[in-house]
N, C-alpha and C positions, 0 to 999 in steps of 0.2 A: 079561311080568308073571309073577313067581314064583308057583308053585302052593302049595297048602297043605302038601303033602308036602315041598317044597323049604324052605319056611319052618320047618317042624317040625324038619327035619334040621339047621338052623342054630342051633337053641336046644337045647342039651344041659344036663343037670343042673348042671354046674360050669363051663360056658363057652358063649360065643356066637361066631358067625362075624363078622368085622369088616365083611363086606358089609352087615350090617344097619344100619350107621351111614353107609354111603357110597353105596349104590345109589339113584339117583333114582327108579327104578320102585318100590322098596320104600317110599320116602318118599311117593310119590303114593298108594300103597295105604294107608299110615297115615292120610293125610288123609281117605280114604274110609271106612275100617273102624274107626278109633279116633275121630278128631275128628269124623267124620260121623255117629257112632252113639251117642256117650255124652254125658253132661252136661259142659258146658264152662263155666268161670267167665267171666262177661261184664261184671261191674262191680258197683258198690254203689249202693244206692238213694239214698244221700246225694248222689250225683253228678247225680241227676235229681229234685230236690225238687218241681217243679211241672210241670203239663201243658205240653208244648211243649219241654221240656228233652230233650236227646239226648246220647248218647256214641257215638263210632265205635270199633268194636272189630274185631279179627281173630279169627275162630273157625275154627281149622284153616286151610283155604285160602280161606275166605269173608270178604269185607269186609262187615260188618254194622253197621246202625244199631240201637241200643237206644233206643227212644223212650218217653217218658211220654205216654200218650194222654189224650184229653179227659176220660175217666172216671176218670183216676188210675191206670189199669192200665199194663202194660208190653207193648210189641210189639218183636219182632225183625224188622227189614226188611233185605232185601238192598240194599246200597248201589249200586244200578244202575237207572237209568231204564228203564222198560219200552219206551220208544220206540227209542232208538238206543244204549242201554247205557252212557251217561255216568254217572260217579259223582255221586250226589246231593249229598253233603257232602264237604268236604275237610278239615275241622277235627276235632280230637279230641273236642270237646264244644261245645255251643251251645244256642241256643233259637230255635224257629221258630213262626210262626203256622201255616205250612204248609211242606212241603218243595217246593222249586221247582228243577227241573233247570236247571243253568247253561247248557245247550247250546241247547235249544229251548223252555224255559219250561213244560214240562208240570208241573202242580201236583198235589200229593198231600196228603191229610189226615195228621194225626199218627199215624194207624194204618195208613198206607200206601195208602189207597183213593184212586184217581184222582178228582180233583174238577174239573179243567178243563184245556183245552189251547188255545193261541192259534189263531185262525182255524179253528175246528172244521169250518166248511163245506168246508175243503180236503181233508178225509178222506173215504173212501168212505161211501156211505149206510149201510152195515152197521156203521160204527164207532159204538160205544156207550160213553160214559164210564162207565156203570154196569157194564159187563162186567168181572167179577173178573179176567179175564186181563190187563187193563191196569193192575191195581194192582201195587204193589211186592210181590214175592214175600215171604211171611212165614215166619219160622222156626217150626217146628211147635210148639215149647214154649219159653216164657220164663217162669221162675218165680223167686220169691225165698224165701230162708230167712234170717230174722232180718236182713234188709237185704242179704244177699249174693245177687246175681243170677246165675242159671245158665240156659243155653240148650241145646236139643237139637234136631237137625234131623229126627229120625225119631220115629214114634209107638211104635216097638218099644223094649222094655227097661223097667227098673224106674222107679218114680216117683222124683222128686227126693228126697223124704224117705227112701225106702228106700235109694237110692244113697248118701246122706250118713250114714245111720244109724251105720255103724261109726266114723265120724270126726266125728260131729255134736257131741260134747262139746268138741272143740277150737274150733269156731265159737261154741258156746254160751259157753264160757269167755272167749273174746275179747270178746264183747259184754258179758257179765256183769261184766267188769272196769271198766265204766263205772258210776259211782254212779247215773246216770239210766237205765241199761240201753239206751244208744244210742251209736252211733259215727257220726262224720262224717269222710269222707275229706278230708284237709287236708295241707298241706305240700308240694304239688306231686307230680310223677311223674318219676322218673328212668327214662330209656330208654337201653339199651346194646345193641349188636349184637356177637355173637361169631361167629367163623368155625368153628363146630362143630355137631354134631348135637344136637337137642333132648334126647335121652335121656341124654346124659352129664351134664346138669344134675341130673337125678334121682339118678343114681349118685353124683355128687360130694356132693350135699346130705346123703346118708346114709352117708358114709364117714368114720369116726372117725379113721382112721390118717393120712389125707393132711394134716390141718391142721398137725401138727407139722413136716412136711417142706416142703410147698408154701408155707406161710406163715411159714417160719422167719425170713425177712428182716425181718418186722414184729415178731413176738413176742420175738425175741432182743434187739432194740434196746430194747424196753420193759423187759425184765428187767434189762438192763445199766444202764439209766437209774435204775430203782428201787434197784438195788444201790448206786448212787452217791449216792442221796438218801434213805437210811434203811434199806434192806434189804428192804422189802416194800411192798405197795400202800398200806397204811394209813399207815405212817411216811413214805413218799414222797409221800403225798397225790396219787396217780395219779388222773387224771380218768376219766370213764366210757369214753371212746374207748380210752385206753391199756389199761384193764382188759379191755375186750372183745378187743382184739388179743392181749393176753398170754394169754388163756384158751386160745388155739389151741396154746400150747406146754406144756400140761399133760403129765405123764408118760403114756406109752402105756397102762400098766395102768389109769389112771384113766378112760380112754375107755370101758372095759368097764363102768364104773359108770353110764354114760349109756345106759339101756335103750332099745333099738329094738323096736318092735312092728310086725309085718306083719298087715294087716287085709284083710277081703274087698274086692273091687272094685279092688284095686291100691293102696288107701290105706295110709298108714304114719305112724308117729310116732317121734320121736327125743327122748329126755329131755334136760333142761337140764344145763349144765355150768358155769354162771357161779357162782363162789363168792367173788369179791373183794367188799369192802365196798359199793361203789357200784353193783354190778350183780347181787348175789345176790337171790333172791326176796323175802326180808324184810330191810328196811334200817332204819337208825336215823336217817336224815337227816330234817329238819323237813318237807320236801315229802312224803315218803312217809308219815310219821306223820299229816300232815293229810289225806292221801288215804285212809289206812286208816280214819280217823274218819268220813269221808264215806261210805265203803263200809259201815261198821258201822251208820250211821244208816239206810241203805236196807235192808240185808240181815240185820242182826244180827251179832253177833261170831262165832258158830259158822259161819254160811254164808259170811261174809267170809273166815274162815280156810280153808274148803274151796276157795273160788275162787282165792285167792292161792297156795295150796299146789300147784296143778296146774302143774308145771314142765316144759314141753315146749319144746324149742328149735325144732324143725321138725315141721310136720304136712303131709303130702302128701295133697292131694285129687286123685286121678288123673284125667286124665293130666298136667296141667301147672300146678297151683297149689300153691305152698308158703306156709304161713302161720306166723308166729311170734306166739303168743298173748300172751306177756308184753309184748312191745314193739309189738304190734298192727300188724304189718307183713305186707304181701302181696308175693310175688314171682310173676310170671306170665311163663312162658317160651313164646314164640309161634314155632312153626316157620315159617321162610320157604322153606327148601330143605334138602336132606340135609346140607349143610355150612354152614348159616347160620340163626341164631336171634336173635330179639329178646327181651331181658329187660326187663320193665317192673316197677318196684318202687315202692310207695307205702305210706303209713302213715295212721293215723287219730287224730283227736282224740276221746278218751273224754269224752262229754258229762257235765258236772258235776264232772269231776276238776280239780285244780289245774293251772295252765298248765305247771308244772314236769314233770308226768307226760307231757304232750304233747311238750315239748321233749326229754325223755329218748327218746321214740319217734323223733323226728326225728334225734337224734344216732346212734341205732342204725342208722337207715336210711342216713345219710350215711357212717357208719364202715364198714359192711359191704357195702352194695349200691348205691353211687353210682359215677359215672365217676371220682371222686377217691379211691375206696376202694382201699387196697393189697390187701385180701382179694379183692375182685371182680376186680381186674386180674390178680392171680395166677391165679385160676381161668380167666378167659377166655383168657389167653395159653396156658395149658396145654391148654384145649379145642381151640384152633386147631392146636397142635403135634400133638395126638393125631389130629386129623382128617387132617392131611397125611400122617402116618405110616401110618394105616390105608388111606388112598386109594392110597398107593404100593405096597401089597402086600408080600409077603415074598419070600424067596429060593427056597423049596422049589417044585419043579415041580408037586407034587401039592397045593400050598396048605396043607400041614399046619402051617405056621407063621403062619397068618392067623387065629388064634383069640384071643379075649379071655377071660382066665381070671377066674373068680369062685368059686374053690374054698375061700377062706379060711373056716374054721370050719364047713365043710359037715357037717351032722349034729349040731352043738352046740346048735341051737335047742331051746327047750322049748315045749310046747303049753300056753297059758294057758286056752284054751277050744277047742271044736271048730273055731272059725273064726279064732283069733288065735294067732300064734306070737311068741315073745320071745327076744331075744338081746342080748349086750353090744355096745357101739358099735364094736368092731373087726371084727365079722363082716361077711361079704358076703351074708348072708341077704336083706337088702333088695333087693339087685341081682338075685339069683336069683328072688325072688318077683315083682319087677316084670317080668322077662322072661316069667314064666309068664302073667302078666296080658296082656302084649303079645301073646303067641302065641294066647291065647284069643280076642282080637279078630281078629287077623290071619288065623288059620286057620279062623275061622268057628265056633268052639265056644263063644263067650260066650252066656249067662252061666256055663255049666258050667265053662269054662276059667278063671273068676275064683275058683273055690273053692280053698282051700288044699289042697295035696297031703297025702294021709294019711300 
């Protein structure tokens, strides 16, 4: 197992060692020190509307059941029978009167308490169903913020509200875009697996330069099609999907107009860059105008303007949750191994909004983060190729060519406040800051290690 000094030596101000992506021992330590100690997104309350509903989630290395208990609360239960270790549930979500082990029939209440076993007289006289050690192990903390459920395995660390404070306005805005102030997860869940490290997904999400090169095969075709059908998006009547794909091909200087902000606890935001008619923040189509009227009826014109004006393409809630507030989408990347990651993506129906707004959200999801998405497949193919190259190592005997460079625009960031830094979208500030956060957890200096460098 690498020591704190070894880990620190592999994270330098402008580069990191490729071993941090490939070493299984480091991956295991991440599961213990990052995913085992901080708040992890676990689901949405709309997935568990009534007592007995549950969802099965992966939190770091743990297989966990999030259950709606009889009193309407939430419980996080290890998906493992206390008897012989069998998984209690095998489905992604469901409803139970009680949890029953499929192996030997041990039965548990919705809060994980053991309530009965077959042939109890067969167990020793000391066996007591009431003994807490026979209950399903519970996650230390399961809490909800505006419908978003987070879990944490340890009692140490900041409260959920404190942890979310730097990025809370993204979640608030996501919910406030509903005329009724509520979201319902709908439209299904896409699940994809890529053969790469979980951290490259963060790095790629906040990388403004890559889109014009990696996704060239998509946006170039759209531009050529528009040229042949009128010259621009409006004249060619490009649909939403085409305009989204084309946006990746904007000139590189324009990416610096998409502000990125580095926040405490590893969180970050990236500004929007959609400007074509059918995807820009304010639109003229009848569906959007009807939606705006519903919003104004609830919030008033001024507050509605504030809500719709917040244009962020990505918000990272560290360590593994990406939200898009405008199209109300969640991307959750779940580490399986150093070289294997599951990406789950889903969207929401904003309660009280016209159906067309939800349909727009679904089209965003399918266009960018589904198995049929050109964008998603470009990214995942690249992640796999990166992983293979890093695992193969370099040529230099001293390992001097085994470093990953993050020096772009080093020193160009500006300080917005004592805890917030800002930079244009072609900087690698976000990657450098995320590695500082990573090191804070891994070297045991958190929460001090989560503060921004002076």
